Wavefront OBJ file of the C-alpha trace (Angstrom):
o trace
v -227.239 -92.324 -104.194
v -229.794 -90.189 -104.380
v -233.586 -92.197 -105.500
v -234.855 -92.256 -108.950
v -238.413 -90.329 -109.084
v -239.935 -92.024 -112.159
v -242.171 -90.015 -112.859
v -239.319 -86.785 -113.206
v -236.171 -87.963 -114.536
v -235.724 -90.666 -117.443
v -231.845 -90.576 -118.625
v -231.215 -92.646 -121.622
v -227.566 -93.963 -121.647
v -225.168 -95.102 -124.219
v -221.172 -94.891 -123.779
v -219.943 -93.370 -126.245
v -215.642 -93.424 -127.428
v -214.675 -89.762 -128.480
v -213.734 -90.380 -132.597
v -209.828 -90.812 -132.898
v -208.503 -88.110 -134.660
v -206.635 -88.574 -138.163
v -206.827 -88.722 -141.791
v -208.600 -92.353 -142.487
v -210.887 -91.817 -139.622
v -212.001 -89.044 -141.491
v -212.394 -90.493 -144.444
v -214.089 -93.631 -143.960
v -216.978 -91.599 -141.996
v -217.558 -89.169 -144.341
v -217.552 -92.239 -146.955
v -220.600 -93.357 -145.676
v -222.202 -89.707 -145.316
v -221.227 -89.284 -149.042
v -223.260 -92.471 -150.252
v -226.212 -90.485 -148.364
v -226.357 -87.018 -149.822
v -224.462 -88.386 -153.207
v -228.161 -89.760 -154.341
v -229.647 -86.543 -154.408
v -229.674 -84.266 -158.096
v -228.150 -80.486 -157.923
v -225.235 -79.002 -157.086
v -223.761 -76.116 -155.102
v -224.146 -73.285 -156.828
v -224.548 -69.886 -156.561
v -227.947 -68.605 -156.659
v -228.911 -65.526 -159.945
v -228.263 -62.299 -158.501
v -232.462 -61.617 -160.030
v -233.286 -64.093 -157.982
v -232.223 -62.817 -154.660
v -234.020 -60.509 -152.251
v -232.440 -56.658 -152.130
v -229.489 -56.425 -150.205
v -231.193 -53.507 -148.477
v -233.490 -56.386 -146.832
v -233.465 -57.346 -143.305
v -231.578 -60.642 -142.061
v -234.542 -62.139 -139.933
v -237.119 -61.140 -142.957
v -234.363 -62.732 -145.780
v -234.777 -65.853 -143.322
v -238.400 -65.914 -143.384
v -238.739 -65.332 -147.096
v -236.701 -68.021 -148.070
v -238.105 -70.381 -145.824
v -241.593 -70.288 -146.033
v -240.913 -70.311 -150.198
v -239.216 -73.433 -149.874
v -242.416 -75.197 -146.695
v -245.110 -73.643 -149.537
v -243.560 -75.539 -152.145
v -243.006 -78.467 -150.453
v -246.306 -78.420 -148.952
v -245.910 -78.382 -145.414
v -247.591 -75.979 -142.639
v -244.361 -74.893 -140.036
v -245.734 -75.022 -136.534
v -246.545 -72.254 -134.408
v -244.264 -69.743 -132.626
v -242.749 -71.255 -128.879
v -243.993 -69.484 -125.932
v -242.392 -66.988 -124.995
v -240.824 -68.798 -121.660
v -239.588 -71.427 -124.073
v -238.243 -68.160 -126.794
v -236.353 -66.648 -123.705
v -234.584 -69.900 -122.572
v -233.906 -70.683 -125.743
v -232.828 -67.192 -126.976
v -230.212 -66.864 -123.337
v -228.605 -70.536 -124.006
v -228.042 -68.948 -127.569
v -226.710 -65.965 -127.216
v -226.103 -65.941 -123.451
v -224.799 -69.588 -122.859
v -226.704 -70.229 -119.619
v -230.324 -69.994 -118.863
v -232.456 -67.201 -117.424
v -231.690 -66.057 -113.895
v -235.790 -64.923 -112.729
v -234.714 -61.466 -112.367
v -234.400 -61.599 -116.273
v -237.596 -63.553 -115.963
v -239.982 -61.251 -114.148
v -237.699 -58.356 -116.375
v -238.642 -60.219 -119.883
v -242.317 -60.488 -118.790
v -242.768 -57.372 -117.861
v -241.941 -55.935 -121.337
v -244.631 -54.849 -124.140
v -245.163 -58.415 -125.640
v -244.966 -57.277 -128.898
v -241.301 -56.243 -128.709
v -239.658 -58.689 -126.091
v -238.478 -60.928 -128.742
v -236.508 -57.778 -129.837
v -235.682 -56.167 -126.758
v -234.601 -59.580 -125.377
v -231.988 -59.870 -127.868
v -231.052 -56.468 -128.120
v -230.275 -56.560 -123.877
v -228.399 -60.541 -124.412
v -226.269 -59.099 -127.795
v -224.811 -56.240 -125.374
v -224.184 -58.398 -121.783
v -221.015 -59.789 -121.623
v -222.329 -63.266 -121.678
v -222.671 -63.004 -125.346
v -218.647 -62.693 -125.903
v -217.717 -65.201 -123.086
v -220.350 -68.261 -124.859
v -219.054 -67.183 -128.804
v -215.412 -67.372 -128.045
v -216.557 -70.966 -126.315
v -218.131 -71.849 -129.339
v -215.309 -70.365 -131.466
v -212.772 -72.713 -129.543
v -214.730 -75.540 -129.371
v -215.210 -75.850 -133.392
v -211.721 -74.504 -133.885
v -209.448 -76.543 -131.198
v -212.508 -79.381 -130.199
v -209.094 -81.278 -129.131
v -208.071 -78.897 -126.282
v -210.388 -77.349 -124.777
v -208.817 -76.429 -122.196
v -205.988 -74.063 -124.057
v -206.217 -71.065 -122.102
v -203.999 -69.007 -125.256
v -206.110 -70.265 -127.181
v -208.997 -69.351 -125.564
v -207.693 -65.797 -124.438
v -207.106 -65.006 -127.621
v -210.625 -65.765 -129.175
v -212.149 -63.924 -126.293
v -209.847 -60.521 -126.862
v -210.768 -60.519 -130.303
v -214.529 -61.379 -129.749
v -214.545 -58.843 -127.056
v -212.237 -56.427 -129.555
v -215.030 -57.006 -132.339
v -212.671 -58.403 -134.969
v -213.849 -59.353 -137.902
v -214.274 -63.387 -139.326
v -211.443 -62.105 -141.658
v -209.584 -60.506 -139.486
v -209.564 -63.449 -137.188
v -208.973 -66.210 -140.237
v -205.953 -64.007 -141.425
v -204.582 -64.305 -137.451
v -205.362 -67.592 -137.171
v -203.763 -68.580 -140.502
v -200.507 -66.340 -140.617
v -199.929 -67.384 -136.968
v -197.873 -63.971 -136.702
v -198.299 -63.382 -133.077
v -194.905 -63.005 -130.458
v -197.135 -60.799 -127.422
v -200.305 -62.304 -125.803
v -203.122 -62.858 -126.302
v -202.316 -62.549 -130.064
v -200.052 -65.569 -129.750
v -202.451 -67.423 -129.047
v -204.197 -67.659 -132.079
v -201.500 -69.467 -133.047
v -202.785 -73.044 -131.169
v -204.550 -73.598 -134.086
v -201.854 -74.372 -136.337
v -199.729 -75.312 -134.118
v -201.828 -78.033 -132.486
v -201.977 -80.010 -136.072
v -198.582 -78.809 -137.218
v -196.685 -82.441 -136.898
v -199.272 -84.110 -138.101
v -200.151 -82.437 -141.608
v -203.126 -84.928 -143.101
v -204.630 -83.539 -140.638
v -203.571 -79.793 -140.951
v -204.772 -79.706 -144.498
v -208.521 -81.699 -143.743
v -208.850 -79.632 -140.579
v -208.842 -76.149 -142.142
v -210.562 -77.163 -145.297
v -212.938 -78.670 -143.268
v -213.424 -75.711 -140.513
v -212.788 -72.711 -142.344
v -214.138 -73.622 -145.460
v -216.213 -76.704 -145.352
v -214.985 -79.329 -147.504
v -213.634 -82.724 -146.721
v -211.090 -83.193 -148.929
v -209.121 -86.782 -147.055
v -210.815 -88.706 -149.358
v -208.904 -87.346 -152.346
v -204.985 -88.175 -150.616
v -204.966 -91.561 -152.774
v -206.696 -91.344 -155.868
v -209.637 -88.021 -157.102
v -212.043 -88.488 -154.784
v -214.212 -91.578 -155.735
v -217.540 -90.045 -154.980
v -217.338 -86.091 -155.579
v -216.317 -85.116 -159.175
v -215.863 -81.580 -157.587
v -211.826 -82.883 -155.502
v -208.784 -84.298 -156.691
v -205.478 -85.170 -155.594
v -204.002 -81.917 -156.757
v -206.576 -80.291 -154.623
v -205.755 -81.961 -151.646
v -201.709 -81.784 -152.320
v -202.417 -78.004 -153.300
v -204.045 -77.432 -149.337
v -201.196 -79.445 -148.367
v -198.883 -77.389 -150.405
v -199.564 -73.868 -148.085
v -198.354 -75.990 -144.812
v -195.794 -78.269 -146.376
v -192.749 -75.584 -145.037
v -195.322 -74.482 -141.423
v -192.830 -76.018 -138.517
v -192.480 -74.763 -134.861
v -189.519 -74.343 -133.104
v -188.347 -76.877 -130.776
v -187.908 -74.570 -127.384
v -189.781 -71.735 -127.486
v -192.788 -73.363 -129.442
v -192.931 -70.571 -132.141
v -194.058 -71.456 -135.362
v -192.379 -70.661 -138.515
v -191.910 -70.958 -142.287
v -189.009 -72.925 -143.737
v -187.776 -70.801 -147.570
v -188.121 -74.606 -149.233
v -190.336 -77.267 -149.725
v -192.502 -78.852 -152.291
v -195.317 -80.877 -151.626
v -194.411 -84.432 -154.592
v -197.274 -87.345 -154.515
v -198.461 -90.212 -157.062
v -200.956 -90.931 -159.416
v -203.241 -93.633 -159.399
v -201.588 -94.539 -162.436
v -197.994 -93.711 -161.027
v -196.855 -90.677 -162.118
v -194.788 -88.415 -159.793
v -196.677 -84.670 -159.098
v -194.935 -81.796 -157.532
v -198.502 -80.155 -156.230
v -199.115 -76.454 -157.033
v -200.692 -73.772 -154.092
v -203.469 -74.523 -155.667
v -206.714 -74.018 -153.271
v -210.441 -75.409 -153.474
v -211.391 -73.383 -156.572
v -209.079 -74.436 -158.721
v -207.060 -70.820 -158.323
v -203.084 -71.280 -157.895
v -200.493 -69.186 -156.681
v -197.223 -68.139 -158.409
v -194.696 -69.658 -156.426
v -192.197 -66.632 -156.064
v -189.208 -68.951 -153.926
v -185.919 -67.541 -154.568
v -183.726 -70.170 -155.786
v -180.358 -68.995 -154.248
v -177.085 -71.018 -154.862
v -176.261 -73.976 -153.896
v -174.046 -73.318 -150.649
v -176.778 -70.349 -149.587
v -178.926 -72.798 -149.664
v -177.754 -75.197 -147.752
v -176.470 -72.190 -145.048
v -180.485 -71.512 -145.181
v -181.496 -75.217 -144.677
v -178.923 -75.996 -141.514
v -180.307 -73.052 -139.873
v -184.017 -74.523 -139.799
v -182.694 -77.512 -138.812
v -181.116 -75.776 -135.867
v -184.122 -74.133 -135.146
v -186.769 -76.755 -135.517
v -184.063 -79.125 -133.051
v -181.905 -76.640 -131.058
v -183.461 -73.416 -131.263
v -180.112 -71.615 -130.787
v -180.685 -69.119 -133.678
v -182.170 -65.938 -131.188
v -184.245 -64.757 -134.579
v -186.821 -66.717 -136.843
v -186.004 -66.750 -140.016
v -189.299 -65.026 -142.300
v -188.582 -66.442 -145.722
v -189.834 -63.726 -148.556
v -192.314 -66.280 -149.912
v -194.678 -67.770 -146.988
v -197.839 -70.021 -148.715
v -199.639 -69.463 -145.824
v -200.340 -65.735 -147.410
v -200.973 -67.685 -150.200
v -203.669 -69.118 -148.724
v -205.342 -66.895 -147.226
v -205.466 -64.221 -150.468
v -206.709 -67.046 -152.088
v -209.474 -68.102 -150.363
v -210.301 -63.923 -149.407
v -210.645 -63.628 -152.792
v -212.505 -66.986 -154.505
v -215.555 -65.089 -155.565
v -217.179 -68.351 -156.846
v -217.222 -70.771 -153.970
v -217.118 -68.358 -151.534
v -216.064 -71.357 -149.510
v -214.751 -68.994 -146.126
v -217.752 -67.138 -146.044
v -220.510 -69.753 -146.982
v -219.185 -71.894 -144.696
v -219.081 -69.945 -141.975
v -222.884 -68.375 -142.507
v -223.738 -72.273 -142.308
v -221.849 -73.028 -138.951
v -223.694 -70.483 -137.635
v -227.361 -71.301 -138.667
v -226.015 -74.874 -137.808
v -225.263 -73.464 -133.849
v -228.812 -71.650 -133.875
v -231.313 -74.285 -135.850
v -229.620 -77.365 -134.985
v -228.994 -78.409 -138.293
v -226.724 -76.967 -142.038
v -228.164 -75.087 -144.742
v -225.995 -77.298 -145.948
v -225.723 -80.463 -144.458
v -223.094 -82.415 -143.479
v -221.396 -79.207 -142.719
v -218.420 -80.308 -144.045
v -219.596 -81.315 -147.732
v -220.214 -78.077 -149.623
v -219.569 -79.975 -152.606
v -221.965 -80.211 -156.243
v -222.947 -83.763 -155.718
v -224.834 -81.550 -151.993
v -226.756 -79.103 -152.580
v -228.347 -76.528 -149.989
v -231.309 -77.320 -148.149
v -232.452 -73.631 -148.964
v -229.487 -72.240 -151.970
v -230.723 -68.820 -152.551
v -230.800 -68.461 -148.609
v -227.543 -69.179 -148.144
v -226.813 -67.425 -151.084
v -228.427 -63.721 -149.677
v -226.466 -64.604 -145.891
v -223.041 -65.169 -147.654
v -223.780 -61.502 -149.979
v -224.395 -60.151 -146.413
v -221.733 -61.480 -144.618
v -219.204 -60.430 -147.129
v -220.651 -56.759 -147.974
v -220.662 -55.721 -143.505
v -217.711 -56.583 -143.494
v -217.286 -60.788 -142.195
v -219.456 -59.508 -138.925
v -220.621 -62.586 -137.569
v -222.789 -60.745 -134.358
v -224.781 -59.305 -137.384
v -225.818 -62.587 -138.743
v -226.578 -64.080 -135.411
v -228.958 -61.397 -134.603
v -230.587 -61.302 -137.641
v -231.447 -65.031 -137.491
v -232.398 -65.387 -134.320
v -234.932 -62.398 -134.903
v -236.622 -64.810 -137.096
v -239.432 -66.460 -137.121
v -238.083 -69.756 -138.351
v -235.835 -68.958 -135.368
v -238.699 -68.774 -132.927
v -240.820 -71.549 -134.148
v -242.055 -74.199 -131.714
v -240.301 -78.044 -131.181
v -242.735 -79.434 -130.503
v -244.723 -81.299 -133.467
v -248.845 -81.752 -132.852
v -249.786 -83.369 -135.725
v -250.588 -87.059 -136.398
v -247.905 -87.143 -139.356
v -244.837 -87.656 -139.199
v -242.899 -84.970 -138.393
v -241.697 -82.879 -141.582
v -237.029 -83.423 -141.953
v -234.763 -80.958 -140.038
v -233.979 -78.917 -143.406
v -237.199 -77.633 -144.122
v -236.954 -75.964 -140.648
v -240.434 -75.915 -140.102
v -240.143 -76.487 -135.796
v -237.088 -75.929 -134.044
v -234.651 -78.925 -133.310
v -234.046 -79.798 -129.584
v -230.281 -79.464 -129.291
v -228.201 -81.020 -126.135
v -226.491 -78.381 -124.251
v -222.695 -77.876 -125.034
v -220.408 -78.799 -121.619
v -220.096 -74.921 -120.570
v -223.415 -74.176 -121.451
v -224.527 -77.335 -119.010
v -222.155 -76.139 -116.442
v -223.121 -72.742 -116.665
v -226.756 -72.717 -116.392
v -225.839 -75.732 -113.590
v -224.378 -73.092 -111.684
v -227.225 -70.605 -112.165
v -230.753 -72.124 -111.231
v -229.180 -73.438 -107.759
v -228.787 -69.902 -106.682
v -230.271 -68.101 -104.236
v -232.929 -65.780 -106.566
v -232.388 -62.994 -104.557
v -228.595 -63.065 -104.802
v -228.668 -62.011 -108.511
v -228.123 -58.367 -109.626
v -230.736 -55.896 -110.476
v -231.008 -56.134 -114.583
v -229.765 -52.258 -114.771
v -226.534 -53.281 -112.224
v -224.220 -53.804 -115.656
v -221.686 -53.505 -112.850
v -222.197 -55.955 -110.868
v -223.379 -58.454 -113.552
v -220.365 -58.459 -115.457
v -218.166 -59.343 -111.887
v -221.072 -62.215 -111.364
v -220.693 -63.415 -115.362
v -217.010 -63.661 -115.299
v -217.313 -65.520 -111.763
v -219.986 -67.978 -113.400
v -217.816 -68.008 -116.322
v -215.057 -69.819 -114.140
v -217.385 -72.201 -111.837
v -218.507 -73.205 -115.491
v -215.089 -73.734 -116.707
v -214.583 -76.128 -113.166
v -217.570 -78.516 -114.549
v -216.624 -78.719 -118.577
v -214.548 -81.966 -118.175
v -217.893 -83.846 -115.923
v -220.289 -83.539 -119.797
v -219.546 -84.559 -123.435
v -219.498 -82.821 -125.692
v -222.306 -83.292 -128.411
v -222.149 -84.189 -131.276
v -224.383 -85.765 -133.843
v -226.648 -88.607 -132.769
v -225.966 -87.441 -129.270
v -226.807 -89.703 -125.865
v -225.907 -88.763 -122.505
v -223.353 -90.563 -121.711
v -223.204 -93.230 -119.010
v -220.384 -91.165 -117.497
v -222.859 -87.906 -117.144
v -225.741 -90.236 -115.694
v -223.084 -91.603 -113.061
v -221.843 -88.382 -111.813
v -225.065 -86.512 -111.995
v -226.480 -89.887 -109.466
v -222.773 -90.224 -107.044
v -220.742 -87.492 -107.290
v -219.959 -85.823 -104.078
v -219.748 -82.733 -106.272
v -223.311 -83.002 -106.912
v -224.375 -82.760 -103.182
v -221.832 -80.826 -101.814
v -221.718 -77.350 -104.327
v -225.569 -77.989 -106.176
v -227.637 -79.549 -103.395
v -226.104 -76.974 -100.719
v -229.319 -75.636 -98.799
v -227.247 -72.995 -97.247
v -228.998 -69.349 -97.524
v -226.867 -67.979 -101.207
v -228.784 -71.339 -102.677
v -232.188 -71.807 -103.902
v -232.917 -75.067 -101.199
v -231.469 -72.482 -98.597
v -233.805 -70.124 -100.092
v -236.786 -72.513 -99.961
v -236.459 -74.043 -96.840
v -237.829 -70.727 -95.654
v -241.122 -70.905 -98.027
v -244.802 -72.386 -95.704
v -246.647 -72.646 -98.951
v -245.545 -75.822 -100.654
v -247.366 -74.944 -103.514
v -245.442 -71.428 -104.317
v -242.131 -73.986 -103.695
v -242.516 -75.999 -106.225
v -243.902 -73.939 -108.218
v -240.492 -71.849 -107.885
v -238.406 -74.437 -108.130
v -240.147 -75.286 -111.392
v -239.855 -71.525 -112.989
v -236.269 -71.251 -111.500
v -234.995 -74.747 -113.114
v -237.011 -75.858 -116.225
v -237.783 -71.791 -116.849
v -241.494 -72.634 -117.411
v -244.963 -72.606 -115.348
v -245.556 -76.824 -113.856
v -248.260 -78.667 -114.836
v -251.458 -80.160 -112.596
v -250.537 -83.730 -113.284
v -246.521 -82.342 -112.000
v -247.526 -80.475 -109.175
v -249.792 -83.032 -107.876
v -246.685 -85.824 -109.014
v -244.358 -83.294 -106.611
v -246.727 -82.224 -103.839
v -247.268 -86.253 -102.908
v -243.620 -87.230 -103.152
v -243.044 -84.159 -100.438
v -246.243 -84.771 -98.231
v -244.694 -88.717 -98.109
v -243.209 -87.931 -94.726
v -243.901 -84.250 -93.923
v -241.008 -84.544 -91.050
v -238.536 -85.096 -94.046
v -239.661 -81.676 -96.297
v -236.493 -80.221 -96.731
v -234.669 -83.362 -97.801
v -237.446 -84.424 -100.570
v -237.655 -80.667 -102.548
v -234.104 -81.433 -102.369
v -234.483 -84.501 -104.076
v -237.005 -83.025 -105.981
v -234.516 -80.547 -107.130
v -231.788 -83.263 -108.057
v -234.553 -85.256 -110.220
v -234.289 -81.644 -112.377
v -231.249 -81.128 -112.331
v -230.274 -84.867 -113.884
v -233.332 -84.549 -116.180
v -233.404 -84.979 -120.132
v -235.368 -81.146 -119.864
v -233.081 -79.236 -118.175
v -230.301 -81.087 -120.692
v -231.578 -79.797 -123.573
v -232.093 -76.590 -125.780
v -235.661 -76.790 -126.683
l 1 2 3 4 5 6 7 8 9 10 11 12 13 14 15 16 17 18 19 20 21 22 23 24 25 26 27 28 29 30 31 32 33 34 35 36 37 38 39 40 41 42 43 44 45 46 47 48 49 50 51 52 53 54 55 56 57 58 59 60 61 62 63 64 65 66 67 68 69 70 71 72 73 74 75 76 77 78 79 80 81 82 83 84 85 86 87 88 89 90 91 92 93 94 95 96 97 98 99 100 101 102 103 104 105 106 107 108 109 110 111 112 113 114 115 116 117 118 119 120 121 122 123 124 125 126 127 128 129 130 131 132 133 134 135 136 137 138 139 140 141 142 143 144 145 146 147 148 149 150 151 152 153 154 155 156 157 158 159 160 161 162 163 164 165 166 167 168 169 170 171 172 173 174 175 176 177 178 179 180 181 182 183 184 185 186 187 188 189 190 191 192 193 194 195 196 197 198 199 200 201 202 203 204 205 206 207 208 209 210 211 212 213 214 215 216 217 218 219 220 221 222 223 224 225 226 227 228 229 230 231 232 233 234 235 236 237 238 239 240 241 242 243 244 245 246 247 248 249 250 251 252 253 254 255 256 257 258 259 260 261 262 263 264 265 266 267 268 269 270 271 272 273 274 275 276 277 278 279 280 281 282 283 284 285 286 287 288 289 290 291 292 293 294 295 296 297 298 299 300 301 302 303 304 305 306 307 308 309 310 311 312 313 314 315 316 317 318 319 320 321 322 323 324 325 326 327 328 329 330 331 332 333 334 335 336 337 338 339 340 341 342 343 344 345 346 347 348 349 350 351 352 353 354 355 356 357 358 359 360 361 362 363 364 365 366 367 368 369 370 371 372 373 374 375 376 377 378 379 380 381 382 383 384 385 386 387 388 389 390 391 392 393 394 395 396 397 398 399 400 401 402 403 404 405 406 407 408 409 410 411 412 413 414 415 416 417 418 419 420 421 422 423 424 425 426 427 428 429 430 431 432 433 434 435 436 437 438 439 440 441 442 443 444 445 446 447 448 449 450 451 452 453 454 455 456 457 458 459 460 461 462 463 464 465 466 467 468 469 470 471 472 473 474 475 476 477 478 479 480 481 482 483 484 485 486 487 488 489 490 491 492 493 494 495 496 497 498 499 500 501 502 503 504 505 506 507 508 509 510 511 512 513 514 515 516 517 518 519 520 521 522 523 524 525 526 527 528 529 530 531 532 533 534 535 536 537 538 539 540 541 542 543 544 545 546 547 548 549 550 551 552 553 554 555 556 557 558 559 560 561 562 563 564 565 566 567 568 569 570 571 572
């Protein structure tokens, strides 16, 4: 076991259990959140078009206009911009899914100061890293309980690399019509949930529309007037006919199938094909004669149980197709577009404009309604291009602010976006970053060598995949888990892989550096992406000097302390 260095390493540990998925857990958890959010006044409403900035405004300018407007109204002074190296680290983590390499640091600092940020963002958006990281985020969002589903991940990567719009991906995921890879991988969103109709209904509402309707199952929602039983069962009716064939695991839809439910008063009702807006799709289900209906039902039964039919039954009327059209033609609430804008914003700034992310309703006002409306308009008018949205937000002043609050007063609420929010890395960000910083700095290809970098980045993604299971996926109020802390302290993988001193590793490079100050500075710059402070240099030097014969081992312990410490673990 490596020694604990109190001056360099602190690790908060709190055991977390992964919440059990399911209708009742979702309902109970959100009931608590709603008691808080409903204390506010206002509603989830659209801003008036006359109040919005012109459509041709750059995204970054629109973001900063609305954030500044809100800060001025509230009398809040925002913090200044983060320093260049901190901003490079943050941006690289958010766009490339890893920390920057030393060669990238040198390139960044060599650029004209006025153009550094834009050049950095432009470069990162063109790298294969962006595609990998964007895919990983979509995977973590849409299929959190199956983080190693290769078919779904391959579909997402193909879609991202092919520049498919979010609208197109939504259609492919909801219709689940792909029969060959990689498009067949899109089916896993539905197939992973198809046996739990409540989960399928609510997960779709949450992840694609920002709405948790689980508490409207047994009665009209007790806290949110927007959601009635009709909404819950209306959404459920779009999936009621979906089933999975037994042998080929293909998704199909039955030609018949209704959702019936009992109201609180005991009345039995048949659900309409109702979207969250209250819009209803006409039921165009054919009504065959009794004998023909029995034959169709028997055919479906065989597909579900024996899969003896060579050809999947394709009904004339498919409810999931109706859901897609109702969602995309929602011009009033625009749940589909607003939800993904809100989720991208939360991904990059740590807190949604609507928070929690699954509470888009009239009792939970956006912190910046005009900003959400403007960004939603922009996304729709530009063909649901998430790349464009991400790039615009990252270039804003709001994104680039420091995460340090130096005033003596209490820091403002995260929803003001007056300062950057410290965010934990995801398991794949952490795995990739670990394998970036432990490599000999001379091993990275030159900035202009794009072909070699593509090969290295693919290798890095594969390396990170092998470490994902060791780290917890961050959730609300994240604390580093006991298992992760023990893994860094005791695992042979840490010793044998990350802390080797071979020539291809950072420690092997540092063994050849006789200037102790330079070696320590290199360690800090590579791992933490910043210069070390005088007191850090003094403490680190004292640690190494305590036994000159064990200099290399002491540097190894310093590297371990930095890798295991909280500064490396978080994006700030």
